[in-house]
C-alpha angles and dihedrals in degrees: 000000000000109000119205121198130193135132091247089057090051090053092049094051096044102039119001103050096054090048093048091049091053093049099036094115093059098073090053092055092050096038088228138054111288114241090248091055092049090049091050089054091047093050092048091064093229093122091058097049095104096029118116114268089228088060096049098273135127094238085208132179102281093235087069091058095048093045088051090051091049092049092052088052090061087064106031125004096200092051090050093049092052091044091054103041095037097037094053089059090072086065091047093051085055089063092058130085114297089245092057091049091053092047090057102040110019096090097035126013088196093064113134127216125200127194153199111188103187108111097247094138132083121225118202115193116237134160110303096004140330146304111238133201130167152116121240127189129225111003105180120225091006095142089066097044132093096195137033137203111219132179121238145164129220112252093337137139104244096196096092130076098227112099126195102217090208090059099049120106137181110223126198112215129181122230092251090066100053141043131218121233112205104228105131108118109140142133100240126055085002094162097058096089091221095179133163126273120216125190121183117195099319124169114240119189116229095249090065094058124081129180114241091229091052088053092048093046092045093242090145127150093213091069088072090069101024099057100161123113094260090071091051089063114104113257091224092055090050096047096043090053089048093068095035096054097057091049090050091050091050089054090053089048092054092048094047091046091055094046091052090051090057098051117118115277126236122300093276090069099031113127095028112124119254111216094217090065091066097045108093093187092058092043092051091049091054092048092050091048089053092049093048092053096046093046090051093050093049093050096044094049094036093059092047090051091050092048093047090052088059090047092051089051089047090235127139114268108239117247089230090059093048092051092045089050091053091050092051094046088058093042090051087062093044092052094043092052091046090051092047092050090047095055091042089052094054093041090065122185093343090066090062095060112122089229092053114095090209094075090053092051088049094051092043092051091055090045091053091047090057091070110106094232090058092052109116102199103074100032096045090047090052091051092048092048090058093047091051094052100265130111119294104212095183110124090223085086097047 
């Protein structure tokens, strides 16, 4: 098994995970992370793992960040989701112009940034930048963030689904220039506070706007000042892992919750038979769930390790590896959901009890799977097309 070491991980295991487990019902009640939970994550250092060192971050090996996100998922799915999708934005800020980095982090290195990347905004060119208007759905963790990344097109109607990749921009907007519409009322990942972002005719300077294709092709101005290997990692590999790791952690959480529920009871009941131990169908299901989770973790982290080795050597990351990484990000979600459903199935009616953490993990797993980037159909088909001699359209290979 791949073992990942870092002081932040030690802190998570010793202090943060037990606390998150104890308080995991609170985000659901609020429909967002409680302030105390957000502060606990800030203090742990996890949100600065992939932040530039020049901006107060650890600039760590990315496998540390994704293992941290997975671990948090074993305790609280909503906390893991916010950790992943908000935490990775510190890396993305590091790809922007130095001026933009300093605007975000100079006053507070613990500043958080949320996102919605679909190009639902309209950019209108003006002197020095653009005017921006738009409405974006479901920006996780936004209540605790002071900035947001939003997707936009220049002078385009945003009502259609067709996107010209050459007219797709990621725009960095400060909290003063947008409002949050409280709409998040769901049954899975309920505590993520994934509310809507609304911008009405805000000015955005040019240095806070980056073309999607420049991001994909790593033509990023931030790499001139952040020269370490982390910022040679592909953005798509980083973001795809960001939504896979929480789902994988949630799967581990469901599995571990069930295993704990089946441990021998106190001495007064010791020696009494446990029906599950004689049911070979249940035992096989639990074994297969364990294998699915461990295989997914090894592949997800293994690909990141291999990519990072290329980045450290300052060598191009092969297209085959990028495409394989995308395949395994998706399959991590497939395996995690399969494992979660398997343990829920054998838990029966007891697993549905509102006081049972298993039902929350089960709902959160299905909520995480609903994210487009975790959808297996399109991405796995793209991978197979390439293997069979056709065109692999997945942008992981761009």
